[in-house]
C-alpha positions in Angstrom: -41.6 -21.2 26.0 -42.5 -24.4 24.5 -38.5 -26.2 23.6 -36.8 -28.8 25.8 -33.2 -28.0 25.9 -30.6 -30.4 26.5 -28.6 -28.7 29.1 -28.9 -25.9 31.1 -26.2 -25.4 33.2 -26.6 -23.4 36.6 -23.1 -21.6 36.8 -21.2 -18.6 39.3 -22.9 -15.5 38.4 -23.7 -17.3 35.0 -27.2 -19.8 34.0 -28.0 -20.8 30.5 -29.1 -23.3 28.2 -27.5 -25.2 25.6 -29.1 -26.8 22.6 -27.3 -29.1 20.3 -27.8 -30.1 17.3 -25.6 -31.1 13.8 -26.6 -29.5 10.7 -25.5 -32.0 7.5 -24.9 -28.4 5.7 -24.6 -24.9 5.6 -28.8 -24.9 4.1 -29.9 -27.3 6.8 -28.0 -25.0 9.4 -30.5 -21.7 7.9 -33.5 -24.4 8.6 -32.3 -25.3 12.5 -31.4 -21.7 13.2 -34.5 -21.5 12.4 -36.1 -23.7 14.2 -35.1 -23.0 17.3 -35.6 -18.9 17.0 -39.0 -20.0 17.2 -38.9 -22.4 19.4 -37.1 -20.8 21.9 -38.7 -17.2 21.1 -40.2 -16.6 24.5 -37.3 -18.2 26.4 -36.0 -15.2 29.2 -32.7 -17.4 30.0 -28.9 -17.0 27.5 -29.3 -19.5 25.4 -26.8 -21.4 23.5 -27.2 -23.1 19.7 -24.1 -25.8 19.8 -23.3 -26.6 16.2 -21.6 -29.8 15.8 -20.0 -30.2 12.2 -17.1 -30.3 12.3 -17.1 -28.8 8.6 -19.1 -25.8 9.4 -16.7 -23.5 11.3 -17.7 -20.7 13.5 -16.4 -18.4 10.3 -19.6 -20.0 8.5 -22.2 -18.8 11.3 -20.7 -16.0 12.1 -21.8 -15.0 8.2 -24.1 -16.8 7.8 -26.1 -14.8 11.6 -24.5 -11.3 9.8 -27.0 -12.1 6.6 -29.8 -13.3 8.2 -33.0 -11.1 7.6 -34.7 -11.8 11.4 -31.8 -11.6 13.7 -31.0 -13.5 17.5 -32.5 -12.2 20.0 -28.9 -10.1 22.0 -29.6 -13.5 24.8 -29.6 -16.6 21.7 -25.5 -17.0 21.2 -25.1 -20.7 17.9 -20.9 -21.6 18.5 -19.5 -24.5 17.0 -18.3 -26.9 19.3 -14.8 -24.8 18.9 -15.9 -22.1 20.4 -18.5 -23.4 22.5 -15.3 -25.1 24.5 -13.1 -22.1 24.4 -16.3 -20.2 26.2 -17.4 -22.8 28.6 -13.7 -22.6 29.9 -14.2 -18.8 31.0 -17.4 -20.4 33.5 -16.9 -20.3 37.4 -18.2 -23.4 38.5 -21.1 -23.1 41.4 -20.1 -23.9 44.5 -22.8 -25.6 46.5 -21.7 -26.4 50.5 
């Protein structure tokens, strides 16, 4: 793995990396995801690619992913900010003594 994550989260019974990006349009979204797929091809933990452009919602992301020739590995998700905020509410914090 040669990439640099923006965040790595350790939670109770869960750990995952987050790479944040802003795609200016759907063409840029394609390029960003393809680049990050190559960058993180050896990353073993769960990985969230967090797309922050509010004009590109989760429906658009999902539509693109459903037509992608090289499917993302099962450990990689592409989420809009709204979907990420829903997901993060389900993550239980790690208790540190």
